[in-house]
N, C-alpha and C positions, 0 to 999 in steps of 0.2 A: 230935225230929229236929233236926239242926244244918244250917241253911240259909244259904248265902251269897247276897246279892242285889247285882247290879251294874246301875245304871241311870243315866239322865241326872239330874243333881242340880238342873238349872235349871227355871225356870218352865215348866210344860207338863203335859199329861195323863199321859204315860207315866211321868214321875217321880213324879207324885202317886199314881198307881195302885200303882206298885212300892213306894212308901213306906208307903201305907196297908195294903197286903198284908202287908208286913213287920211293921208294928205289930200287925195283927190276929193274925198267926201267933204273935207274942211273947205276946200276951194269952192265947193258947190253950196256952202252955207250951213252945213251940218256942224254940230259941236261934237268933237271927238276927244275921248279920254283914253290914252294908252295906260294900261295897268300892267306893269312888268317889273322884273327884278332890276333891270337896267334900261336906259333909254335905247330903243331900237337903233341899230347901226346906220340906218338910212333916214332917221328922223330929220336931221339937218337943222335949219334955222327956225327961229320963232314964228309962230302963226297965231293970230288972235283967236282962232277956232280950235286950236289943238292944245291939250293939257296932258301932262305926264305925271303919273302917280307911281312912286317907287315902292316895291314890295320888299320888306325886310324880314327875312326868315330867321326865326329864333334857333340858336344852337343850344342843344341841351345834352349834357354828357351821357345821360342814360341811353340815348338813342344814337345810332350810327349816322343817320342822315338828318339834315336840318328839315324843319317843318315847312318847306316851301309851298307845297300844295295847300296846306291849311292857312298859311299866311296869305297866299294869293286869294283864297276864298274870302277871308276876312276883309282884305282890302277891296275886293270887288263889291262885297256887301256894303262896305262903308261908302265907296264912291257912288254906288247905285242909289243909296239912301239920300245922300246930300246933294248929288247932282241930278237926281231924278232921271236916270237913264231909261231910255225906251228899249234899247237892245244892247246886249253884250255879245260881241262877236268873238268867239274862241277859235283861234287857229291852232289846230291839233286837238285831238280828243283827250290826250293825256299830256300834261296835267290840266291844260287850260279849260276844256269843256267840263271836266269832272269838278274842277274847283268852282267854276261858275254855277254848276248845278248845286253844289253844296252852299254857295253864297245865297242862292235863291231860297234854299231851305231855311237858312238863317233868318231870312226876312219874312218867311211864310206867315208867321203869326201876327207880325206888326205892320206889314206893308200895305199901303193904300194903292189905288189904281195908278197913282203917279210914280210910285216907287217900284212896283213889280216889273221887272224887265223880262223881255223875251230873249231866249237863248238861241243864237245862231252858231253853228259849228261848221268850220271848213276843214275838210280832211286833205292833207297835203301829200301823204304817201307813207313815210316810215311809221306813222302812228297806226297804220293799217297793216302794211306788208312786213314790218319788222316787230314793232312793239305789240301790236294786236295779234300777230301770228304766234307770239310766245304764249304758251298755255297759262302761265302764271298771271298774265295781264289781259287775257282775252275777255274775261267777264267784265272787267273794269271798263275796257274800251267799248264793249257792247252797251253797257249801262249808259255811258256818256253819250253815245249816239242816240239811243232810244229816249233819253230824257231831254234831248235837245228839241226845240220847237221847229227847227228847220236845219237841214244838213245839206252842204254842198261838197262836191269833189272837184278837183282841178282838171280832171280828164275823164273821158269815157272809160278808159282803162282802169282808173282808180275806182270809179263807180262800180264797175263789174266785180272788181276784187272785194270791195266792201260788201256787196250783196252776197258774193260767194262765201266769204269768211264769216259774216255776222248776221245775214238774213234780217236786216233791220225792219222794224215795224213800219216806218214811214218811208216816203220817197226820198231818194238822194238826187239832188239837182246838180247838173254839171255847169259850172261857171269857170271857164279856163283862166289860167294865169294871163297876165297882161304886161305890157311895156309902155312906158311913156316915150313915144317917138319924138317928142319935142326935146327930150333930154338925151335919148339914145339915138344918135345919128352919126354918120361918118364925118369927122372934122375935116374941113378942106385943107388946112395947113398943118402939117405934121412934122416938118423938118426939125423943129426944136425937140419934139418928143423923141424922134429917132436919135438925135444927138445925145439926149440924156440917157437913152438905153444903149448907146454905143452901137447903133445899127447903121450899116452902110446901105447897099442896094439889095441885100439878101431878102428872101421870102421870110415871112414871119408866121409861125403857127402859135396858137394860144390854147391853153387849157385852164379853166377856172373851176375850182371845187373846194371842198373841205377835206380832201385827201383821206377820205375813209376808204375801206376796202372795196365797197360797192362801186367806187369811181374808177377802179382798175387803172391806177396810175402806171403800173408796169406796162400795160398795153399802150398807153400814150407814149411812153419812152421807147418801146420797141418799134412802134410805128415811126416815130421821129428818127430813130436810128437809121432806118431804111431810107427815109426821105433825105437826110443829110448826106448820105452816100452818093446821091444822084444830083441834088441841087444845093446851092448855097442857101442855108436857112438857119434861123434862130427859133428856139422854142421858149415862149414865155409861160411860166407856171405861176398862176395867181391863186393865193389862198394858203392855207396851212392845215395841218392835221396829223393824225397818227402815222401816216405813211410817208411823210415828207423826208425824214432822215434816211429811210431806206432808199428813197428815190435819189437823194443826193449821193449816196454811196454808189448806186447803180450807174449813174452818168459818169462818175469818175472812173469806175472800174472798166467801163466800156468805151472810154476815150472820147466822149462827146461833151464833157463838162464846159468847154469853152463856147459851145453852141447853145447852152441852156441857161436861162436866167430864172432863179427862184426869187420871186418878188414879194412873197408873203401876202398878208391880207391888205387889200387896197379897196377903199370905198368907191372912189371915182375910177371906174374901169373904162369909161368912154375913150379917153386918150389911148389906152392900150389896144382896145378893139379897133380904133381908127388906123392903127399902123399894122394891123393883123390881116393876113391873107386867108387864113383857114383856122377854124376851131375844131379841135379833136375832143370828142366826148364818147369814149367807148364804155360807158357806164353799164353796170349789170342790173340797174333798176332805177328808172326815172319815171315818176308818176306824171310829170309834165316835162321838165327840162328848161327852166327859166333862163339859165345862162345861154342856152342855144338861141332862144328867142331874142335876147338882148344883143347877142352877136349878130344875128340876122338883121336887126334894126340898124346896125352899124355897117351893113353891107358885107358881112363876113359869112361866106358859105360854111356849112357845117358837115362834118362826117361823124355820124352817131350810130348807135346800135339800133337794130330794127326790132324794138320792143318797147314796152311801157307806153308813155304818152307821146314819144317822138313822132310816130307815123301820123298822128292826128294833125300836126301842123307843119311837118317837114315833108316835102314832096321829093321822092327819090329821083335823082337826075334833073331836078329843077332848082332846089334850094341847097343841094348838097347830095350826100349819099347815105343810104341806110345799109348797114352791113350786119352780118350775123355776129352774135356775141363771141368775142375771143378770136375773131378772124383777122389777125393783125396783118396778114399778107394782103387781104382784100382792102383793108383800110389804107395801107401804104400805097397800093396800086391806084386807088381812087384819089388819094391826096396828091400823088405825083401827076395824075391826069389833069387836075385843076391847076396845080402850081406851074405846070409846063405849057399851058394853053391860055394865053392872055385873053383872047376873045371869049372863050368859054367861061373863064372866071368872071369877066365883066357881065355876061348874061346872067350867070348865077347870082352875082352880087346884086344886080338890079331886081331880080326875082325875090331875093331875100327881103329887101327893103319893102317891096310891095306887099309881101305876105305879112311882115311885122305890123304894117299899118292896119291890118284887119284885126289886130289884137291890141289896139291902142287903149290905154287905160280908161279914157272917157267913154269908150263904147261898153266896156265891161262894168264900170262903176254904175252905170244906169241899171244893169241887171241886178246888182246888189241892192240898189235903192228900191227896185220893185220887190225884191226878195224880203227886205226889211219891212216894207210897207204892208206886204201880205201877212207877215207874222203879227204885226201890231194890230191890224184890222181883224185878224182871226181871233185874237184875244178879246178885243172889244165886242166882237159879235158873240163870242162865247159868254161874256159877262151879261150882255143884253138878254141872251136866251135864258139865263138863270134868274133874271130879275122879274 
């Protein structure tokens, strides 16, 4: 099958999932074409079945914004025509699904059976809960959903939110996020990594995000502040975003700067997870929470908020703890409970790895293959019925 994938190329869960899906599909013999502004950050090395097409947006002085959505639509139409794509998989309703929908309209008059692609859309979260919830964008998101041939959501939580906010005409299928457990596992030898990070024997907490307000970085810092008063610990902060500067000021003003490492954006996070004892994710809204699943695959218990997609794959008191939003005291208490009890930590760590294996990429890629096949067969069946 020939599959086009359009996704956000930047640091974040949706781009990571879309890229890993494309790589897994290529490994299984499918031809995959990434159509993006830049190469996805996890695309990695060359593969004979993977191709990348760069979208160049035109800047025109009359308009404030570049025509990226239109440029993306034109590029999708071009690739679909010459590469004869069977499916275009858009990750996020806006701009990707909307641009793919427009691309199909561009081809409507001239396309043959070989060139008309089916449109699959995966909803990841903020396209529904943030962008779609904005009244100025609601109609555009609903159109993108309803004009897709098939729609998936990464969690039951997101499916319910999509139905509640948009009342889509078709069914929304849940295919959860996944992790490649052959890449994400706890490295057995970490002394060199600890030396590079100037770590001694202290406990290590980690937080990975894009430092947006929804990630609640201040709650991470407050929780760690309590932890470091009781045990020797270091906090690794991975990623970057609008709240990083404020976080740097906060740790200096509260006297814990020497215990916090701001590492910025790092593609290969397995070494960091391999030296970590606990992940803190007090997010105010995660439709799934891929970073938590990747941490679990590396044997890192997680402490997260009891909302969004977290409860669907994190067992409270088994893989970590689910706490109420903003309850920094409870989060600190549970963190200290795990960091102070080696036997309990080992049990939780083992449980995390076992749970992550249930979300291995090759289990979930099969669901996407079935999904694509159904869309293509429905189209063929529809054309037969008309003939």
